[in-house]
Every structure is written in C-alpha cells, then in structure tokens.
N, C-alpha and C positions, 0 to 999 in steps of 0.2 A: 927833730927837724922843726922848723917853724916857718909858716907861710908868712913872709915878711910884706907882701905887697897889699895887705889889708890892715885896717886899724881897729883895735889893737891886734898885734900879730897873734896868730893862733898856733899853738903847738900841735903837730900831728905825727902819726905813726904810719910808715910805708906798709902797704898791704898788696899782697898778690892773690888775685882771685881767678881760679880756673874755670873757663867756660867751655861748653859744647857748642860748636858752631852749627847753626841751621841753615843759614842762607847768607851770602856775601853779595853786596851791590857792586864793590869795586875791589880789585885785587884777587889774589888766589885764596881758594877756600881751604882751610885746615880743619881737621876734625876737632881739635882743642886749641885754646890759646890762653894765655895769661894776661890779665889786665892789672896794670900797675896803678894804684890809686891810693888815697889817704883816708885815715879816720882820725878824728880828734882824740887827743890824749885826754884822759879823764881831768876835768877842771879842778882847780884847787877849791877847797871848801868855801862856801859863801861867795863864789864868783859867778856872775851871770853874764854871758856874752850875748848881746842883742844884734841881730843882723849879721851873724857869723856866716862862714862859707857853706854853700850847699853841697856838701860832699856826697859822693856815691856810696850807698850802703846795700849790702847784699846779705840776706839771712837765709842760709840753706835750710835752718830749722822750720822755716814757714812754708816749706815745700818748693817744688820746681816752678820757676817763674821765667818768662820770656822777656828779653830786653831788646830794644833798638839801640845799638851802640855806634856812635861815630868816633872812630879811633885813628890814631897814627901809630906807626911802629917806632919804637925806641931803638937805639943802637944796639942793645943787648938782646933784641928779639921780642921783648915784651910789648904790649900795646898800652897806650894811654889815651885818656879822653882828648879829642881834637880841640876842645875849648880850653884846655889847660886843667890844672889840678884844683884851682881855687873855687870854681862853681860848676863842676861837671854835671851835677844832677839837674841843672837848669837847662842845658842844651845837649850835652853828648850822651846822656845816659837816660832812656825813657822806658819805663816798664810798659809792656804791651798786654792790654787786657783783652779778654775774649776767649774763644775756644782754645784750649791747651791740650787737645788730643794729639799725642805724638805718634801719628801714624807712620 
C-alpha cells in the first residue's frame, strides 16, 4: 500500500497492534482492542525521505508503556487514529509519561 496524499508517496505495511484498555473517555470500555495503523516499508538503498509521515510505532520489547489514544472505530471493529493514518503520532497517539504502577 502507498500513502498517496503526501509527496513523494510512501510505501507502508498495515499493522494491527493489540492494546489493554485502562480508561475510556467516550464510548464503551473493552478489556482489549486492536489498533489498525501503518509502518513504513524498508526504503530502497540510498534513498532518504525528508519530512515523511509521523507514523505511530509501538515496541513491546521496550516494556509496557501507556498511551493516550484518540481513535475511531472502523467498519470491521478495529480502531484507527482519529487524525488519519498519515500523521497519527502528531495528534492521535501520545505516550503518557510518569508513574506506571499498574495497581
């Protein structure tokens, strides 16, 4: 897949990341949900993209983290960033720093 609405277009791969829900501001709370987002395909050798999209990334190998997510439900039941797939890390996906004690 390619994100066409940016120049130059960026090739991406669809990703589903499963989250545990801690708190919901609006809507019904689920124990877990899947976030549909994209990651960039590995670039061609010797290609540099300047000012590319700010895609959401999550690395479970770096431990448990908390996020404030602004989402919309897709027709298939998954959720997606409310700001769209082009720059979700700028608006819809924010890491929450501070006490991470899971009482």
